[in-house]
C-alpha positions as CSV (number, residue, x, y, z in Angstrom):
1,M,92.4,-38.2,-44.7
2,F,95.5,-39.5,-43.0
3,A,99.1,-39.9,-44.2
4,E,101.4,-41.5,-41.6
5,D,104.7,-41.4,-43.5
6,G,103.8,-39.2,-46.4
7,S,103.9,-42.0,-49.0
8,T,100.6,-43.9,-48.2
9,V,97.4,-41.9,-47.8
10,S,94.3,-43.2,-46.3
11,V,90.9,-41.6,-47.1
12,G,87.8,-42.3,-45.1
13,T,84.2,-42.2,-46.5
14,P,83.1,-40.4,-44.3
15,L,85.1,-41.7,-41.3
16,L,88.5,-43.4,-41.0
17,S,88.6,-46.3,-38.6
18,G,91.6,-46.6,-36.3
19,V,92.6,-43.0,-36.3
20,T,92.3,-40.8,-33.1
21,V,92.7,-37.1,-32.8
22,T,93.7,-35.6,-29.4
23,A,92.8,-31.9,-28.9
24,E,93.0,-29.4,-26.1
25,N,90.2,-26.9,-25.3
26,L,91.7,-23.4,-24.9
27,G,88.4,-21.8,-23.9
28,T,85.3,-20.2,-25.2
29,A,84.6,-16.6,-26.0
30,K,81.9,-14.5,-27.8
31,G,82.6,-13.6,-31.4
32,D,81.9,-10.4,-33.3
33,K,78.4,-9.1,-33.3
34,I,76.4,-10.2,-36.3
35,R,73.6,-7.8,-37.4
36,V,70.5,-9.2,-39.1
37,L,68.0,-7.0,-40.9
38,K,64.7,-8.3,-42.2
39,F,62.9,-5.9,-44.5
40,K,59.9,-6.0,-46.8
41,R,59.5,-2.9,-49.0
42,K,56.1,-1.2,-49.4
43,N,54.8,-3.0,-46.3
44,R,56.5,-0.9,-43.6
45,Y,58.0,-4.1,-42.2
46,E,61.5,-3.9,-40.7
47,R,63.1,-6.0,-38.0
48,N,66.6,-5.5,-36.9
49,F,68.4,-7.7,-34.4
50,G,71.8,-9.1,-33.7
51,F,73.7,-11.7,-31.7
52,R,77.2,-12.7,-30.7
53,P,77.9,-16.4,-31.4
54,V,79.9,-18.5,-28.9
55,Q,83.2,-19.7,-30.4
56,T,85.5,-22.5,-29.0
57,T,89.2,-22.5,-29.6
58,L,90.9,-25.9,-29.9
59,T,94.5,-26.9,-30.3
60,I,95.2,-30.3,-32.0
61,K,97.9,-32.1,-30.0
62,E,98.2,-35.4,-31.8
63,I,96.8,-37.4,-34.7
64,A,97.6,-41.1,-34.3
65,L,96.9,-44.3,-36.2
66,H,96.0,-47.4,-34.1
67,A,96.4,-50.7,-36.1
């Protein structure tokens, strides 16, 4: 979805041709630890593990329409 002047709105299905987005990568870091527990009752099965997903931080610099 793109609105250049606020009065006309263009909606893409699923993409909008002629629009470019410029972004800057600020870096990557590990997120909070996520704990995962698998458990089946009455079978003495229990598996507990966790992981920290990698997250990328972006800053949008410009959204431009090219005619």
